[in-house]
N, C-alpha and C positions, 0 to 999 in steps of 0.2 A: 504493500500500500504506500501511498504518497502522503506526506505530512508537511505543513508549513505553519509556523507560529510566529505572529508579529505582535509586539506590544508598543503602544503609542502613549505619549504624554497627553495631557488635556489640551495642549496647543497643537497636537497633530504630529509632533516629532516622533519618528520611529526610534525607540530606545532599545529594542531587542528584536532579533530576527534569526530564526533557525529553521532548518529542515531536518534536524536530527531529533527524533522523538525522545532521546535520552538526555539531551542538553537542557538544563534548567536555567531560568533567569535568576541571577543572584541579587537583583534589585539595583544594579549599577548601570551607568551609561558613560562611556568613554573614560572608564577607570574611576569614576566618582559615584558615590552612593546617591541614588535619586531622592528627591524630596518626598516627604509624606504627601499623600493625596490619592486621587483616583486616576487609574490608568485603564486604557481600553485594550482588550486583546481580540485578535482575529485568528481563528484556526481554520485552515483549509486542509482537507484530507480526502483520500479516496478509500472507501471501504473495500477491503479485500473480499469480503463475502458477497456484496452486491455489485461491486465494481462501479459504484456511483460516487460522484464527487459530493462532498458535504461541506458545509460552511457554518461555523459557529462564531458568535461574537458576544462580548459582555464586558463587564467592568471588574477591576481588581482595586481594592483599597489597600494602600501600603501605609503602615505606621509601625514605628519602632518604640 
């Protein structure tokens, strides 16, 4: 199956992008920890069982 995860700041800046399902976002962007707040995620993947493309999106709230 195919997989693509993108995370965006509230201003639309892409802060994370991966096609590796095992790669996790550590909350940083360009070597600096991101500010607390709401981030949007977009996941695109292809189901191996149905061979159909799927699209998910939502919000993540980061706080430490």
